[in-house]
DSSP file (Angstrom, degrees, kcal/mol; ACC not computed):
  #  RESIDUE AA STRUCTURE BP1 BP2  ACC     N-H-->O    O-->H-N    N-H-->O    O-->H-N    TCO  KAPPA ALPHA  PHI   PSI    X-CA   Y-CA   Z-CA
    1    1 A M     >        0   0    0      0, 0.0     4,-2.0     0, 0.0     5,-0.1   0.000 360.0 360.0 360.0 -45.5   37.9  -12.8   18.0
    2    2 A L  H  >  +     0   0    0      2,-0.2     4,-2.3     1,-0.2     5,-0.2   0.937 360.0  49.0 -67.2 -44.7   37.7  -13.6   14.3
    3    3 A L  H  > S+     0   0    0      1,-0.2     4,-1.6     2,-0.2    -1,-0.2   0.914 108.4  55.0 -58.3 -41.6   40.9  -11.6   13.6
    4    4 A K  H  4 S+     0   0    0      1,-0.2     4,-0.3     2,-0.2     3,-0.2   0.911 109.7  46.4 -58.9 -43.2   42.6  -13.3   16.4
    5    5 A H  H >< S+     0   0    0     -4,-2.0     3,-1.3     1,-0.2    -1,-0.2   0.902 110.9  52.0 -63.9 -42.0   41.8  -16.7   14.8
    6    6 A L  H >< S+     0   0    0     -4,-2.3     3,-2.0     1,-0.3    -1,-0.2   0.725  91.5  76.5 -71.4 -21.4   42.9  -15.6   11.4
    7    7 A E  T 3< S+     0   0    0     -4,-1.6    -1,-0.3     1,-0.3    -2,-0.2   0.711  82.1  68.8 -60.2 -20.8   46.3  -14.4   12.7
    8    8 A S  T <  S+     0   0    0     -3,-1.3     2,-0.3    -4,-0.3    -1,-0.3   0.597  95.2  68.8 -76.0  -8.8   47.4  -18.0   12.9
    9    9 A Y  S <  S-     0   0    0     -3,-2.0     2,-0.4    -4,-0.1     5,-0.0  -0.782  91.3-109.4-108.3 153.8   47.4  -18.1    9.0
   10   10 A S    >>  -     0   0    0     -2,-0.3     4,-1.1     1,-0.1     3,-0.7  -0.681  18.8-142.7 -78.8 127.5   49.7  -16.3    6.6
   11   11 A K  T 34 S+     0   0    0     -2,-0.4    27,-0.4     1,-0.2    -1,-0.1   0.795 101.9  60.0 -63.6 -26.6   47.8  -13.5    4.8
   12   12 A E  T 34 S+     0   0    0      1,-0.2    -1,-0.2    25,-0.1    -2,-0.0   0.850 111.9  37.8 -67.1 -33.8   49.8  -14.4    1.7
   13   13 A E  T <4 S+     0   0    0     -3,-0.7     2,-0.4     2,-0.0    -2,-0.2   0.543 101.1  88.7 -94.3  -8.8   48.3  -17.9    1.7
   14   14 A L     <  -     0   0    0     -4,-1.1    24,-0.6    -3,-0.1     2,-0.4  -0.776  50.7-176.0 -99.0 133.5   44.8  -17.0    2.8
   15   15 A L  E     -a   38   0A   0     -2,-0.4     2,-0.7    22,-0.1    24,-0.2  -0.993  13.1-152.0-127.8 123.4   42.1  -16.1    0.3
   16   16 A I  E     -a   39   0A   0     22,-2.8    24,-2.7    -2,-0.4     2,-0.5  -0.858  11.6-168.0-101.1 114.6   38.7  -15.0    1.6
   17   17 A G  E     -a   40   0A   0     -2,-0.7     2,-0.4    22,-0.2    24,-0.2  -0.878   5.2-175.4-103.9 128.0   35.9  -15.8   -0.7
   18   18 A L  E     -a   41   0A   0     22,-3.0    24,-3.4    -2,-0.5     2,-0.3  -0.983  24.4-128.8-125.3 132.2   32.5  -14.2   -0.1
   19   19 A E  E     -a   42   0A   0     -2,-0.4     2,-0.4    22,-0.2    24,-0.2  -0.614  40.3-103.1 -74.1 136.0   29.3  -14.9   -2.0
   20   20 A S        +     0   0    0     22,-3.0     3,-0.1    -2,-0.3    -1,-0.1  -0.459  51.1 163.7 -65.1 118.6   27.7  -11.6   -3.0
   21   21 A T    >>  -     0   0    0      1,-0.6     3,-1.4    -2,-0.4     4,-0.5  -0.343  49.6-109.6-132.1  50.4   24.8  -11.0   -0.6
   22   22 A A  H 3> S-     0   0    0      1,-0.3     4,-1.3     2,-0.2    -1,-0.6  -0.267  88.1 -11.7  52.9-136.4   24.1   -7.3   -1.2
   23   23 A H  H 3> S+     0   0    0      1,-0.2     4,-1.6     2,-0.2    -1,-0.3   0.731 130.7  66.3 -72.0 -20.8   25.1   -5.1    1.8
   24   24 A Y  H <> S+     0   0    0     -3,-1.4     4,-1.2     1,-0.2    -1,-0.2   0.962 107.8  39.2 -63.2 -49.0   25.7   -8.0    4.1
   25   25 A G  H  X S+     0   0    0     -4,-0.5     4,-2.8    -3,-0.3    -1,-0.2   0.818 109.2  62.3 -69.0 -31.3   28.6   -9.3    2.2
   26   26 A E  H  X S+     0   0    0     -4,-1.3     4,-2.7     1,-0.2     5,-0.2   0.871 100.1  53.3 -63.7 -37.4   29.9   -5.8    1.5
   27   27 A V  H  X S+     0   0    0     -4,-1.6     4,-2.2    -3,-0.2    -1,-0.2   0.929 112.3  44.8 -64.5 -44.1   30.4   -5.1    5.2
   28   28 A F  H  X S+     0   0    0     -4,-1.2     4,-2.8     2,-0.2     5,-0.3   0.922 112.2  51.9 -63.7 -44.5   32.5   -8.3    5.5
   29   29 A A  H  X S+     0   0    0     -4,-2.8     4,-2.5     1,-0.2     5,-0.2   0.923 111.8  46.0 -58.2 -45.5   34.4   -7.5    2.3
   30   30 A Q  H  X S+     0   0    0     -4,-2.7     4,-2.6     2,-0.2    -1,-0.2   0.909 112.7  51.4 -64.1 -41.6   35.3   -4.0    3.5
   31   31 A F  H  X S+     0   0    0     -4,-2.2     4,-1.2    -5,-0.2    -2,-0.2   0.949 113.9  41.9 -62.3 -50.0   36.3   -5.3    7.0
   32   32 A F  H  <>S+     0   0    0     -4,-2.8     5,-2.4     1,-0.2     3,-0.3   0.908 115.4  50.4 -65.9 -41.5   38.7   -8.0    5.6
   33   33 A F  H ><5S+     0   0    0     -4,-2.5     3,-1.7    -5,-0.3    -1,-0.2   0.898 106.4  55.4 -62.8 -41.0   40.1   -5.6    2.9
   34   34 A K  H 3<5S+     0   0    0     -4,-2.6    -1,-0.2     1,-0.3    -2,-0.2   0.812 106.8  51.5 -61.4 -29.5   40.7   -3.0    5.6
   35   35 A H  T 3<5S-     0   0    0     -4,-1.2    -1,-0.3    -3,-0.3    -2,-0.2   0.100 123.0-106.2 -97.2  21.8   42.8   -5.6    7.5
   36   36 A D  T < 5 +     0   0    0     -3,-1.7     2,-0.3     1,-0.2    -3,-0.2   0.756  69.5 145.6  62.5  31.6   44.9   -6.4    4.4
   37   37 A F      < -     0   0    0     -5,-2.4     2,-0.5   -22,-0.0    -1,-0.2  -0.654  57.0-109.2 -88.9 154.8   43.4   -9.8    3.5
   38   38 A K  E     -a   15   0A   0    -24,-0.6   -22,-2.8   -27,-0.4     2,-0.4  -0.740  44.8-169.4 -81.1 126.5   42.9  -11.0   -0.1
   39   39 A V  E     -a   16   0A   0     -2,-0.5    41,-3.3    41,-0.3     2,-0.4  -0.940  16.3-174.4-124.9 140.0   39.2  -10.9   -0.7
   40   40 A V  E     -a   17   0A   0    -24,-2.7   -22,-3.0    -2,-0.4     2,-0.5  -1.000  13.2-151.3-131.5 132.4   37.1  -12.2   -3.6
   41   41 A I  E     -a   18   0A   0     37,-0.4     2,-0.4    -2,-0.4   -22,-0.2  -0.919  18.5-153.5-103.3 129.8   33.4  -11.6   -4.1
   42   42 A I  E     -a   19   0A   0    -24,-3.4   -22,-3.0    -2,-0.5    35,-0.0  -0.836  17.4-116.3-110.5 138.1   31.7  -14.4   -5.9
   43   43 A N    >>  -     0   0    0     -2,-0.4     3,-1.5   -24,-0.2     4,-1.2  -0.510  20.6-134.2 -68.1 128.8   28.6  -14.2   -8.0
   44   44 A P  H 3> S+     0   0    0      0, 0.0     4,-2.5     0, 0.0     5,-0.2   0.752 103.4  67.0 -58.9 -23.7   25.8  -16.4   -6.5
   45   45 A L  H 3> S+     0   0    0      2,-0.2     4,-1.8     1,-0.2     5,-0.1   0.858  98.9  51.2 -63.2 -34.0   25.0  -17.7  -10.0
   46   46 A Q  H <> S+     0   0    0     -3,-1.5     4,-1.7     2,-0.2    -1,-0.2   0.933 112.8  43.8 -66.6 -46.1   28.4  -19.4  -10.0
   47   47 A T  H  X S+     0   0    0     -4,-1.2     4,-2.5     1,-0.2    -2,-0.2   0.866 111.4  54.8 -67.4 -34.7   27.8  -21.1   -6.6
   48   48 A S  H  X S+     0   0    0     -4,-2.5     4,-2.5     1,-0.2    -1,-0.2   0.897 106.6  51.6 -64.8 -40.3   24.2  -22.0   -7.6
   49   49 A A  H  X S+     0   0    0     -4,-1.8     4,-1.3     2,-0.2    -1,-0.2   0.897 111.4  46.7 -63.2 -41.0   25.5  -23.8  -10.7
   50   50 A I  H  X S+     0   0    0     -4,-1.7     4,-0.7     2,-0.2    -2,-0.2   0.908 112.1  51.0 -67.4 -41.5   28.0  -25.8   -8.6
   51   51 A R  H >< S+     0   0    0     -4,-2.5     3,-1.1     1,-0.2    -2,-0.2   0.925 109.3  50.5 -61.9 -43.7   25.3  -26.6   -6.1
   52   52 A K  H 3< S+     0   0    0     -4,-2.5    -1,-0.2     1,-0.3    -2,-0.2   0.784 102.6  61.1 -64.0 -29.0   23.0  -27.9   -8.9
   53   53 A A  H 3< S+     0   0    0     -4,-1.3    -1,-0.3    -5,-0.2    -2,-0.2   0.711  94.6  82.2 -72.2 -19.3   25.7  -30.1  -10.3
   54   54 A G  S << S-     0   0    0     -3,-1.1    -3,-0.0    -4,-0.7     0, 0.0  -0.289  84.2-122.6 -83.1 170.5   25.8  -32.0   -7.0
   55   55 A I  S    S+     0   0    0     -2,-0.1     2,-0.3     2,-0.0    -1,-0.1   0.912  94.5  58.8 -78.1 -47.5   23.6  -34.8   -5.9
   56   56 A R        -     0   0    0      1,-0.1    -2,-0.2     2,-0.1    -3,-0.0  -0.650  61.2-162.5 -89.7 141.1   22.3  -33.2   -2.6
   57   57 A K        +     0   0    0     -2,-0.3    -1,-0.1     2,-0.1    -5,-0.1   0.191  45.2 135.2-104.1  15.3   20.5  -29.9   -2.8
   58   58 A T        -     0   0    0     -7,-0.1     2,-0.5     1,-0.1    -2,-0.1  -0.317  43.2-151.6 -67.7 146.0   21.0  -29.2    0.9
   59   59 A K        +     0   0    0      4,-0.1     2,-0.3    -2,-0.0    -2,-0.1  -0.952  31.5 145.2-123.3 110.7   22.2  -25.7    2.0
   60   60 A T     >  -     0   0    0     -2,-0.5     4,-3.0     1,-0.1     5,-0.2  -0.892  59.9-106.7-132.4 165.3   24.2  -25.4    5.2
   61   61 A D  H  > S+     0   0    0     -2,-0.3     4,-2.3     2,-0.2     5,-0.2   0.911 121.1  51.0 -59.0 -42.2   27.1  -23.1    6.1
   62   62 A K  H  > S+     0   0    0      2,-0.2     4,-1.8     1,-0.2    -1,-0.2   0.919 113.1  43.8 -62.8 -44.3   29.5  -26.0    5.8
   63   63 A I  H  > S+     0   0    0      2,-0.2     4,-2.5     1,-0.2    -2,-0.2   0.906 112.4  52.9 -67.5 -41.2   28.3  -26.9    2.4
   64   64 A N  H  X S+     0   0    0     -4,-3.0     4,-2.6     1,-0.2    -2,-0.2   0.901 108.0  51.6 -59.5 -41.2   28.2  -23.3    1.3
   65   65 A S  H  X S+     0   0    0     -4,-2.3     4,-2.2    -5,-0.2    -1,-0.2   0.920 110.8  48.2 -61.8 -43.4   31.8  -22.9    2.4
   66   66 A F  H  X S+     0   0    0     -4,-1.8     4,-2.5     2,-0.2    -2,-0.2   0.904 112.3  48.2 -62.5 -43.8   32.8  -25.9    0.3
   67   67 A I  H  X S+     0   0    0     -4,-2.5     4,-2.4     2,-0.2    -2,-0.2   0.890 109.8  52.0 -67.3 -39.8   30.9  -24.7   -2.7
   68   68 A I  H  X S+     0   0    0     -4,-2.6     4,-2.1     2,-0.2    -1,-0.2   0.914 110.8  49.6 -61.8 -42.0   32.5  -21.2   -2.5
   69   69 A S  H  X S+     0   0    0     -4,-2.2     4,-2.0     1,-0.2    -2,-0.2   0.912 109.8  49.7 -63.3 -43.1   35.9  -22.9   -2.3
   70   70 A K  H  X S+     0   0    0     -4,-2.5     4,-3.2     1,-0.2     5,-0.4   0.898 109.1  53.3 -61.3 -39.7   35.1  -25.0   -5.4
   71   71 A S  H  X S+     0   0    0     -4,-2.4     4,-2.4     1,-0.2     5,-0.4   0.907 107.3  50.6 -62.2 -41.4   34.0  -21.9   -7.2
   72   72 A L  H  X S+     0   0    0     -4,-2.1     4,-0.6     1,-0.2    -1,-0.2   0.885 115.6  43.1 -60.8 -40.4   37.3  -20.2   -6.4
   73   73 A I  H  < S+     0   0    0     -4,-2.0    -2,-0.2    -5,-0.1    -1,-0.2   0.931 124.5  30.9 -72.2 -47.1   39.2  -23.2   -7.7
   74   74 A F  H  < S+     0   0    0     -4,-3.2    -3,-0.2     1,-0.2    -2,-0.2   0.807 125.5  38.6 -88.4 -30.6   37.2  -24.0  -10.9
   75   75 A N  H  < S-     0   0    0     -4,-2.4    -3,-0.2    -5,-0.4    -1,-0.2   0.518  98.1-135.2 -99.7  -4.8   36.0  -20.6  -12.0
   76   76 A G     <  -     0   0    0     -4,-0.6     2,-0.3    -5,-0.4    -1,-0.2  -0.127  21.3-132.9  73.8 178.8   39.0  -18.5  -11.2
   77   77 A Y        -     0   0    0     -4,-0.1     2,-0.4   -35,-0.0   -35,-0.1  -0.988   8.4-130.5-161.9 167.1   38.7  -15.1   -9.4
   78   78 A R        -     0   0    0     -2,-0.3   -37,-0.4   -37,-0.2     3,-0.1  -0.995  33.1-122.4-128.1 124.9   39.7  -11.5   -9.3
   79   79 A L        -     0   0    0     -2,-0.4   -39,-0.2   -39,-0.1     2,-0.1  -0.314  31.2-105.4 -64.9 143.2   41.0  -10.0   -6.1
   80   80 A L        -     0   0    0    -41,-3.3   -41,-0.3     4,-0.1     2,-0.3  -0.462  40.2-160.4 -66.0 141.2   39.1   -7.0   -4.7
   81   81 A E    >>  -     0   0    0     -2,-0.1     4,-1.8    -3,-0.1     3,-0.6  -0.734  34.6 -98.3-119.6 169.4   41.0   -3.8   -5.1
   82   82 A K  H 3> S+     0   0    0     -2,-0.3     4,-2.3     1,-0.3     5,-0.2   0.883 123.8  56.4 -56.4 -40.9   40.8   -0.4   -3.4
   83   83 A K  H 3> S+     0   0    0      1,-0.2     4,-2.0     2,-0.2    -1,-0.3   0.862 104.3  54.1 -62.5 -33.6   38.7    0.9   -6.3
   84   84 A D  H <> S+     0   0    0     -3,-0.6     4,-2.5     2,-0.2    -1,-0.2   0.897 107.8  49.3 -64.3 -41.7   36.2   -2.0   -5.7
   85   85 A I  H  X S+     0   0    0     -4,-1.8     4,-2.1     1,-0.2    -2,-0.2   0.905 110.9  49.7 -63.7 -41.4   35.8   -1.0   -2.1
   86   86 A K  H  X S+     0   0    0     -4,-2.3     4,-2.3     2,-0.2    -1,-0.2   0.886 110.1  51.1 -61.4 -39.3   35.3    2.6   -3.1
   87   87 A L  H  X S+     0   0    0     -4,-2.0     4,-2.7     2,-0.2    -2,-0.2   0.903 107.8  52.5 -67.6 -41.2   32.6    1.5   -5.6
   88   88 A L  H  X S+     0   0    0     -4,-2.5     4,-2.2     1,-0.2    -1,-0.2   0.923 110.7  47.7 -59.0 -44.3   30.9   -0.6   -2.9
   89   89 A A  H  X S+     0   0    0     -4,-2.1     4,-2.3     1,-0.2    -2,-0.2   0.901 111.9  50.3 -64.4 -39.7   30.7    2.5   -0.6
   90   90 A L  H  X S+     0   0    0     -4,-2.3     4,-2.5     2,-0.2    -2,-0.2   0.899 109.5  50.3 -64.6 -42.5   29.4    4.6   -3.5
   91   91 A K  H  X S+     0   0    0     -4,-2.7     4,-2.3     2,-0.2    -1,-0.2   0.900 111.0  50.0 -63.0 -40.9   26.7    2.1   -4.3
   92   92 A S  H  X S+     0   0    0     -4,-2.2     4,-2.2     2,-0.2    -2,-0.2   0.911 110.2  49.6 -62.9 -42.1   25.7    2.1   -0.7
   93   93 A L  H  X S+     0   0    0     -4,-2.3     4,-2.2     2,-0.2    -2,-0.2   0.907 110.7  49.7 -62.8 -43.5   25.6    5.8   -0.6
   94   94 A A  H  X S+     0   0    0     -4,-2.5     4,-2.3     2,-0.2    -1,-0.2   0.880 109.8  51.4 -61.9 -40.0   23.4    5.9   -3.7
   95   95 A K  H  X S+     0   0    0     -4,-2.3     4,-2.1     2,-0.2    -1,-0.2   0.896 109.7  49.3 -63.6 -41.4   21.0    3.4   -2.3
   96   96 A S  H  X S+     0   0    0     -4,-2.2     4,-2.4     2,-0.2    -2,-0.2   0.900 110.4  51.3 -62.9 -40.8   20.7    5.4    0.9
   97   97 A R  H  X S+     0   0    0     -4,-2.2     4,-2.3     2,-0.2    -2,-0.2   0.909 109.3  49.6 -63.9 -43.1   20.0    8.5   -1.2
   98   98 A R  H  X S+     0   0    0     -4,-2.3     4,-2.4     1,-0.2    -1,-0.2   0.907 110.9  51.1 -61.1 -41.9   17.3    6.8   -3.2
   99   99 A K  H  X S+     0   0    0     -4,-2.1     4,-2.2     1,-0.2    -2,-0.2   0.915 110.1  48.1 -61.9 -44.6   15.7    5.6    0.0
  100  100 A L  H  X S+     0   0    0     -4,-2.4     4,-2.3     2,-0.2    -1,-0.2   0.893 111.7  50.0 -64.7 -40.8   15.7    9.1    1.5
  101  101 A I  H  X S+     0   0    0     -4,-2.3     4,-2.0     2,-0.2    -2,-0.2   0.899 110.1  50.8 -64.5 -40.4   14.1   10.5   -1.7
  102  102 A K  H  X S+     0   0    0     -4,-2.4     4,-0.9     1,-0.2    -2,-0.2   0.898 110.9  48.6 -63.4 -40.7   11.5    7.9   -1.7
  103  103 A Q  H  < S+     0   0    0     -4,-2.2     3,-0.4     1,-0.2    -2,-0.2   0.901 112.0  49.8 -63.6 -40.7   10.7    8.7    2.0
  104  104 A R  H  < S+     0   0    0     -4,-2.3    -2,-0.2     1,-0.2    -1,-0.2   0.857 113.9  43.8 -68.3 -37.3   10.5   12.4    1.2
  105  105 A T  H  <        0   0    0     -4,-2.0    -1,-0.2     1,-0.2    -2,-0.2   0.542 360.0 360.0 -87.5  -8.0    8.2   12.0   -1.8
  106  106 A S     <        0   0    0     -4,-0.9    -1,-0.2    -3,-0.4    -2,-0.1   0.478 360.0 360.0 -81.4 360.0    5.8    9.5   -0.1
């Protein structure tokens, strides 16, 4: 359903910005990258600074989307590359390994 909606946009003109939210954001980043979208992961400290600069401190999906867009415009960005996706997968694997070791030694 999401891909169907995004098909109405040109992939060259579309930029998907995701706030880094540990493994939740990684799944989305991998999904969009796999489907050849331009993806950027944004540090939450950047979006927090933009949010604090505003008058209202409200957090909604609509406001978060706007803040992520502002962060892309004002702070610049670096597109995710294949090596970044591999690194995300490696980090996930290392985290799973640590969790299994902890279970085994408990």
